[in-house]
C-alpha positions, -999 to +999 in steps of 0.1 A: -062+267-168-091+245-178-108+248-211-145+258-212-158+223-219-137+211-189-152+236-166-187+227-177-179+191-168-169+198-133-205+200-120-213+166-135-182+151-119-193+164-085-227+147-090-209+115-100-185+115-070-214+122-046-233+093-062-203+071-057-200+081-021-237+074-015-232+040-032-203+032-009-222+043+022-252+022+012-230-009+012-224-005+050-259+005+061-279-016+085-309-035+070-340-015+065-372-014+044-353+003+016-330-018-006-303+005-018-287+001-053-252-007-044-239-010-080-217+019-090-226+035-123-209+023-155-180+045-167-166+051-201-132+066-196-115+085-224-078+084-216-052+104-234-027+078-223-037+045-207-014+021-189-034-011-189-004-033-178+026-016-163+048-044-179+037-033-214+037+000-234+009+024-227-020+030-252-026+064-266-062+077-270-080+047-255-113+040-239-117+021-206-151+006-199-161-001-163-192-017-149-201-032-115-168-021-101-147-041-126-130-034-159-152-047-187-131-038-218-103-016-232-108-002-267-085+019-290-098+054-297-125+073-279-157+053-281-191+071-283-216+060-256-239+049-284-213+025-299-227-009-306-200-025-285-216-010-254-251-024-260-247-050-232-242-023-206-273-015-187-283+020-174-267+054-177-231+054-189-210+082-173-184+094-197-152+105-180-131+129-202-095+123-193-082+129-229-055+152-216-044+130-187-025+097-181-045+069-166-029+040-148-038+013-122-043+023-086-011+022-067-004-004-041+016+004-009+029-028+007+042-012+039+021+013+059+010+020+094-024+036+091-028+042+129+005+059+134+014+096+133+046+102+114+055+132+135+057+110+165+032+131+185+011+101+193+018+082+225+002+048+223-004+046+260-023+079+259-047+069+230-078+048+231-089+024+205-115+050+193-088+076+189-066+052+169-095+044+147-103+081+140-066+088+133-065+058+110-096+069+091-080+103+084-048+087+073-067+062+051-085+090+033-053+109+026-038+077+013-067+070-011-067+106-023-030+102-032-040+074-057-031+045-035-061+021-037-046-009-018-023-011+012-008-037+035-007-024+071+023-039+088+021-033+125-006-020+148-011-032+183-046-018+186-075-039+172-088-007+157-068-016+126-091-045+119-123-025+125-109+002+102-101-024+075-136-038+077-153-004+077-135+006+045-144-028+029-181-022+038-180+012+023-187+031+055-156+053+052-133+062+024-099+044+022-078+020+003-083-018+003-065-029+035-046-061+043-036-060+079-010-078+100-023-066+133+005-066+160+040-075+149+055-107+163+085-101+185+107-118+211+102-106+246+120-073+248+126-072+210+120-045+185+082-043+189+084-049+227+107-022+239+082-008+264+105-007+294+090-002+329+061+019+315+031-003+321+009+021+303+024+007+271+013-028+279-018-042+264-033-077+259-028-074+222+008-063+227+016-091+251+000-119+231+021-111+200+054-117+220+068-152+218+098-171+230+106-206+218+091-224+187+060-236+205+051-202+219+058-186+185+033-211+169+007-199+194+014-163+186+009-168+149-024-186+156-035-159+179-029-131+154-048-150+127-076-155+152-077-118+157-081-113+119-046-110+105-043-112+067-005-114+069+020-121+097+047-095+104+078-105+124+107-084+137+137-104+126+161-076+138+160-044+158+152-011+143+176+006+120+187+031+146+191+005+174+220-018+183+201-049+173+194-033+139+231-027+130+249-043+101+266-069+122+239-075+148+226-110+156+190-118+147+164-114+175+146-147+168+164-180+167+162-201+136+138-226+151+115-198+163+115-181+129+110-213+109+080-223+131+064-188+126+068-192+088+056-228+086+026-221+108+016-190+089+019-208+055-001-237+067-028-212+076-025-195+042-009-163+054+023-148+040+051-136+063+068-102+061+101-098+080+112-064+094+150-068+089+179-044+088+210-064+098+226-088+074+224-119+096+187-113+104+179-109+067+198-140+059+180-160+085+146-147+075+152-157+039+164-191+049+133-196+071+111-189+040+096-155+046+078-139+017+092-104+019+120-085+036+110-051+048+137-024+048+167-047+040+191-019+049+223-040+051+218-065+023+249-081+010+256-099-023+250-134-008+216-126+006+207-107-026+215-139-046+194-160-022+164-136-025+166-135-062+168-173-064+139-179-040+117-150-053+117-133-019+104-097-023+122-067-011+102-038+002+129-011+006+110+017+024+134+043+010+113+073+021+125+069+056+158+083+044+142+117+043+137+115+081+173+105+085+185+134+064+166+158+087+180+146+120+189+175+143+222+179+160+207+172+194+203+135+184+227+112+202+260+107+183+254+069+177+221+078+160+237+103+138+265+078+128+239+051+121+218+075+100+249+085+080+257+049+074+222+041+062+221+070+039+255+060+024+247+023+022+211+022+009+214+035-026+242+011-034+226-021-020+191-014-032+204-008-067+224-041-065+192-059-055+173-044-084+200-052-109+202-088-096+165-093-103+152-094-067+114-088-070+106-054-055+073-040-042+067-004-032+064+003+005+066+038+019+065+031+056+038+057+059+032+063+095+069+068+100+068+092+070+038+113+061+005+097+050-006+108+016+031+113+005+034+076-007+046+087-042+078+099-026+088+062-024+087+059-062+108+091-065+134+074-043+132+042-064+141+062-095+168+080-076+186+048-068+185+037-104+152+021-112+134+033-144+101+050-139+084+021-156+099-004-132+091+018-102+055+019-113+055-018-119+067-023-083+038-001-071+012-020-091+019-055-104+048-061-079+026-051-049-003-072-062+018-103-065+033-099-031-001-094-015-016-124-034-040-101-052-026-103-087-059-116-101-078-086-088-056-054-087-024-040-103-036-040-139-066-027-158-076-059-176-111-072-181-125-088-149-101-070-126-111-043-101-116-009-116-090+008-095-072+036-113-057+070-109-055+098-135-027+124-134-016+154-154+017+147-173+033+113-181+046+094-150+067+072-174+087+103-182+087+117-147+074+096-119+068+127-098+038+134-121+020+109-099+016+137-075-005+156-100-037+136-093-068+146-112-090+116-104-090+085-083-114+056-088-116+025-065-137-005-075-155+017-101-164+044-076-149+079-081-132+092-049-142+127-038-110+147-037-103+179-019-095+193-054-109+172-082-108+187-117-115+154-136-140+157-164-173+138-169-206+139-186-236+116-187-256+099-214-286+075-213-279+043-231 
């Protein structure tokens, strides 16, 4: 139950959230005679516990000052809006009372599929680009409301993902900051090209991302970047439930193809994420110089050492194990055997990678698992042996470093984006407290939540 002063503050919060929504919308309006004020209001956040840097200890009873969408300062104690240290802040300071909550940087999910429906009800060949965009908008909103303020979308054949990314950036619709790979690069008939004879699954975007031979793979990378890709995604092996994704399966690309993909992407200042389950495919991708291994189901000690030495990130997508645990008896026997093997293998090898110092970033594979349930990935990380602190680090600083955004997001230090989430309880004691979201702020703008009991009041300065 909320205290009386908390209840009185709810109306003020609603006004603040609406103002933030209007500010975000104004950023995406067409030109007119009216020049909208696109600067979000300054915020003075009183946090009961404040995690400025997930690598350091949290602060108790601290004030976070936000202006123009960025963190301005962090102070010990609860500053009064009239404090002389705030004299340089123009306008009306909104005081956000989170003295009974924990405040930490906005989460970063390094592996999502915003256009996908985790229940598998979507059929790509039956959906238009507009339908993909609308589905993506709903999924982006659910993701943001879960406290995830930045994502890396790793695989969407439809160009709708780029329009969705840009619409969010312009403030036209709510959603996390998006880096997108567009379509995944695959060999002909590979993991992302298993369309069979159904021509309804074929599309220009799908076909252009398929490549065979080093020269053709160079073209495919350039084509994806021309379309707007922020990162390149390759399918080094088949899927975890397919023959080419098994522990002993050969890689789908050859070494010269994979090396050309990586070198071309790096020359064009794009990182490369490799979908890889089988040991040989992971080993080849690491040798080729990829920046991250997605899934990494059948890692072995040798490739773990190589990843640790080279600083190759692991994005383990552990949440998919929930799907494997729920497989029905009507599934083919080979699928059930593979699921059992993955469930048995994963906790051990992921813990080995963690203990060996392999850098880890949180990636839920949302789209394969439910959107808005991203925190489940952190719960899995703790279950395999990571401390809550290290799991949160992987979902903030780790993700920011992998995405090349460490100077902008992942921490709440002066000059960085004012992305933060407030929750009831202490996630450093129990990471599942991250589900108890009270408030989400992205770039200094409060996010309207379906249920938002955060506390605010206003004062003229």
